[in-house]
N, C-alpha and C positions, 0 to 999 in steps of 0.2 A: 696407140691411143693412151692418153693420160687423163687423169681426173684431179681437179683441184677444188678443195672445199672453199666455198665462198661465204656461206652463212651456216654456222654451227647450230645444232639444235638449241632451242631456247630453254628446254626442260630436259630432264632425264626420264627414262622409262619407269623409274621408281622414285618416289619422294623420299626424303630423309625419314619422315615418320613411318612410311611403309617398311623401309629397310630396318629401322630401329625395332619395330614391332617383330619383324621376322627374326632378327638377331636376339630379341629379348633384352635389349639394352634400354635402361630407364634413365641414365644420366646423360648429360650433354657433353661430357668430357671428351668423347671421341667423335663428335659431330663432323669435324673437318676430315678426319680419317675416313669416316663412313661415306661422306660426300665424294671424296676422291675414289673410293672403292666402287661406288655406283657408276661414276663416269668411266673408270677403267673397265668395269665389267661390260658396260654398253659398247665401248670401243672394241673390246675383245670379241663380243658376240657379233658385232658388225663386221669385223675383219674376217672372222671364221665363216660367216654366211654370205658376205659380200652384199649385205642388205643394210639399209638405213632404217633404224628403228623409229626414230622421230623425224618429222619434217625438217629438211635441210636443203640448201642450195649448193649445186656443184657446177663447175665448168668442165666440159668434156672437150678435149682437143684431139684432132686426128690429122695426119699428114694429107690424106686424100679421102674422097668419098668412097665407101665400099662399092664395088662393082655390082653387087646383088641388091643394092638399095635398102639394106637393112643394117641398122647400127644398134647393137645391144648396149644399153645404158647400165653401168654399174657405178655406184651401188644402186640396187633395185629397192623397192619398186618405184617405177617412174610415175610421177603425178602429172607434171606439166612441162612443156617446153616454153621457156620464157624469152629466149633470144637465140638467134642463129646468125652467124656472120662468117664470111670467107675473106681471106687476105689475098691481095694481089701481089704482083712481083715487087712493087714499091713498098710493101708492108703496110698498106692502107686497108683498113677494115671496111667491108661493105655488108650492110645488114641484109638479111634474107627474110622473106615473109615466112613466119612460123606456120602459116596455114599450108605451106608446101609439104609439110611433114605430117604423117598420120601416126598417132600414138597408139601403140599396141601395149596397153598396160599389163596384160596378162604375161607377155613375154618380156616386159620391160625393154622395149625397143622402139626405135623410130623407123618408119618405112617411108621411102621417098623414091622419086624417079631420078637416078643419078645423072642421066643425060640432060635433065632439066635444070640442074644446078651448075653455077659457074665453077670451073676447076680452080683449086687454090693455086696462087702464083708463088707463094713462098714454099720452100722445101720442107720445113718442119712446122707442125701445128698450123697447117694452112686453113683449117676450119675450126670454129669453136661453137659449142652449143651450151647454153646456160639452161639447166634443168632444175626442177624441184623434185626431190625424191623423198621416200620415207612412207611409213604407214600412216602417220598422222598423230592423233591424240594418244597419249601414253596409256591411259586406262581403258580406252575403248577400242582403238584400232590395232595396237600392237598385239600380235598373236600371244596368247597366254603362255605358250611353251617358251617363247623367247623371253618374256618377262620373268618366268620361273628360272630360266637359265641365268639371268642376271642376278636374281635373288641368291641362287646357290653359289654363284661366283663371289658375290659380296660376302656371304657367310664363310666360304672356304678361305678367302683371302683375309678376312677379319680374324679367323681362328689360327691361320698359318701365316704369320707376318713375314716369314722368309720363304724362299722358294722350296717347294717340295720336289725333290728329284729322285729318280730311280735310274741309276747308271748315268747316262748323259742326257736323258729326256726329262723335261719338266712335266710333272703329273698334275692333271686337273681331274676333278671328279668325273667319273664315267657318266653320271647322270646328266651333266652339262653337255657332254658330247652327244648323248642320246637325244636330248631335247632340241639341239640345234641341227642335228643331221638332216632332217627333212627339209630344212630351209636353206641348206647350202646351195650356192650357185656355182657349179663347177665349170671350168673352161677346158676345152679340148686342145 
């Protein structure tokens, strides 16, 4: 299964003003750097947790429908299924009714009857699902622990412009790891 970002978040989980206040920066000399650090910290937290902090659109592709009729959507949390299609042997896409799928937002998965869906005809990426994922509004919906993790990463990277390494490992503040740990979605 693969995921392709269709629409990136329109905003970041922290505004430039919020980040500058946290950093106690009063000039605009480093605004571009701080904006880049905000985006980088969001991407890092999203990669570590396998969650989308801000609303964004993704295309999920799979070779076949899972036999158990359950497809976990990552990044989580799942908001909506906007389109579903299956490809035939001639590589032609056929739209599926999105009402065929039940959204389990708590588990960030789609539930369906696999025998009721046409089998993909092409060997790779035979079905595609376009989904909207993310918590939503930055200030209201994103968990405060994840917003704080992005703040701490921005501050850490702002103060340490180079990589901080111990041996062969790059070191991040332990507080960041502790804040994002409860939100990590692990795969078996």
